[in-house]
C-alpha positions as CSV (number, residue, x, y, z in Angstrom):
1,M,0.0,0.0,0.1
2,C,1.6,3.3,-1.2
3,V,0.3,6.6,0.1
4,D,1.1,9.8,-1.9
5,L,2.0,12.3,0.8
6,V,2.5,15.3,-1.6
7,S,-0.3,15.4,-4.2
8,S,1.1,18.5,-6.0
9,K,4.1,16.3,-7.4
10,S,3.8,13.9,-10.3
11,D,4.6,10.3,-10.0
12,D,8.0,10.8,-11.7
13,D,9.1,13.2,-8.9
14,S,8.4,10.8,-5.9
15,E,11.2,11.0,-3.4
16,P,12.4,8.1,-1.1
17,E,11.7,10.5,1.9
18,E,8.1,9.9,1.4
19,Y,8.5,6.2,1.9
20,E,10.8,6.7,4.8
21,V,8.1,8.6,6.7
22,V,5.6,5.9,6.1
23,S,8.2,3.1,7.2
24,R,9.0,5.0,10.4
25,A,5.2,5.4,11.1
26,R,4.6,1.7,10.7
27,L,7.8,0.9,12.7
28,L,6.7,3.1,15.6
29,L,3.3,1.6,15.4
30,R,4.7,-2.0,15.7
31,V,6.9,-0.9,18.5
32,F,3.9,0.7,20.4
33,A,1.7,-2.5,19.7
34,W,4.4,-4.7,21.1
35,F,4.7,-2.6,24.2
36,V,1.0,-2.5,24.8
37,E,0.6,-6.4,24.2
38,S,3.5,-7.3,26.5
39,T,2.1,-4.8,29.3
40,L,-1.2,-6.5,28.9
41,V,0.3,-10.0,29.1
42,F,2.3,-9.2,32.2
43,A,-0.6,-7.5,33.9
44,H,-2.9,-10.6,33.1
45,L,-0.3,-12.9,34.5
46,R,0.2,-10.7,37.6
47,I,-3.4,-10.6,38.3
48,S,-4.0,-14.4,37.7
49,D,-0.9,-15.9,39.4
50,P,2.0,-14.0,40.6
51,L,4.3,-17.0,40.8
52,T,3.9,-17.6,37.0
53,V,5.6,-14.3,36.3
54,V,8.5,-15.3,38.6
55,T,8.8,-18.7,37.0
56,L,8.8,-17.2,33.6
57,L,11.6,-14.8,34.4
58,V,13.7,-17.1,36.2
59,R,13.3,-20.1,33.7
60,P,16.7,-20.6,31.7
């Protein structure tokens, strides 16, 4: 999926910076989603069984 960030330019004038912005935004969204998911998993484990978190962290 390609998004044209600057509509006044023709397709021949597309610059790599446009794609870098989209790539960085997607990367930030992935990192944020990973952070939220890991936070929710640890919160769920902490609420359900505190010893499960300890065994997950200590397990080699």
